[in-house]
C-alpha positions as CSV (number, residue, x, y, z in Angstrom):
1,M,0.0,0.0,0.0
2,K,1.3,3.4,-0.9
3,F,0.3,6.8,0.6
4,I,1.2,10.3,-0.4
5,I,1.2,12.5,2.7
6,D,0.5,16.2,2.2
7,L,2.9,18.5,4.0
8,D,1.7,21.9,5.1
9,L,5.1,23.6,5.7
10,E,3.5,26.9,6.7
11,R,1.5,25.3,9.5
12,K,4.2,22.6,10.1
13,V,1.9,19.6,9.9
14,A,1.5,16.5,7.8
15,R,-2.0,15.6,6.7
16,W,-3.1,12.0,6.4
17,P,-4.3,11.2,2.8
18,E,-7.9,10.5,1.8
19,G,-9.3,13.4,3.8
20,K,-9.6,11.7,7.1
21,G,-8.8,14.9,9.0
22,V,-5.7,13.6,10.8
23,E,-2.8,16.0,11.2
24,I,0.6,15.2,12.6
25,P,2.8,18.1,13.9
26,L,6.1,18.1,12.1
27,R,9.3,18.2,14.1
28,P,12.0,17.0,11.7
29,F,15.4,15.7,12.8
30,F,18.2,13.5,11.4
31,G,18.0,9.9,12.6
32,E,21.4,8.7,11.5
33,M,24.6,10.6,12.1
34,G,28.2,9.5,12.2
35,V,31.8,9.8,11.2
36,A,34.0,7.2,9.5
37,P,34.8,4.5,12.1
38,A,38.3,3.5,13.1
39,P,39.9,1.0,10.7
40,R,39.8,-1.8,13.3
41,Y,36.0,-2.0,12.7
42,G,36.3,-2.7,9.0
43,R,33.0,-2.5,7.2
44,V,30.1,-1.4,9.4
45,T,26.4,-0.9,9.4
46,S,24.6,2.2,10.6
47,Q,21.7,0.1,12.1
48,Y,23.3,0.0,15.5
49,P,25.1,3.0,17.1
50,L,28.6,2.8,18.4
51,E,31.0,5.5,19.4
52,Y,31.3,6.7,15.8
53,G,27.5,7.3,15.5
54,G,25.0,5.3,13.5
55,N,21.2,4.9,14.2
56,L,20.7,7.7,16.7
57,I,17.0,8.2,16.4
58,I,16.2,10.3,19.4
59,K,13.3,12.6,18.8
60,N,14.3,15.0,21.6
61,W,17.6,15.9,19.8
62,W,17.0,19.3,18.4
63,R,18.8,22.5,17.5
64,E,20.1,22.9,21.1
65,T,21.7,19.4,21.0
66,T,25.5,18.9,20.7
67,L,26.8,15.5,19.5
68,Y,30.4,14.7,20.1
69,L,32.0,11.8,18.1
70,P,35.6,10.7,18.0
71,V,37.5,11.5,14.8
72,S,39.5,8.6,13.4
73,H,40.2,9.9,9.9
74,P,41.3,13.3,8.6
75,G,38.2,15.4,8.1
76,A,36.1,12.9,10.0
77,L,34.0,12.1,6.9
78,F,30.7,13.2,8.7
79,Q,27.5,11.8,7.3
80,Q,23.9,12.3,8.2
81,A,20.8,10.6,6.8
82,T,17.3,9.4,7.4
83,V,15.4,12.7,7.8
84,I,12.4,12.0,10.0
85,G,9.4,14.4,10.0
86,A,7.9,13.3,13.3
87,Q,8.2,10.4,15.7
88,G,6.6,9.1,18.8
89,D,8.5,7.8,21.9
90,G,11.0,5.1,21.0
91,E,11.3,2.3,18.4
92,A,9.9,-1.2,18.5
93,D,12.3,-2.8,16.2
94,T,15.3,-0.4,15.7
95,T,13.7,1.0,12.5
96,G,11.3,3.8,13.5
97,D,11.2,5.3,10.0
């Protein structure tokens, strides 16, 4: 099943499709952030966070939040992904997207 959600950016809400009258307040944040891991890790996944970052889906991280990550490579190679428009409290299966 596929839905197209209407975003009202002026009011900062998402409207559920098919005119059901449901609106969800938008509070976007990045769910995944990290730097290149130390070489000892080899190839990694972002599904589980470690000291270099990863799946950091915490809805209360906002503009005032500071994230410190260790730098193991010149330039750190910072990456962020998974922009989330709104989320409730927690994740049931490590993928709250």
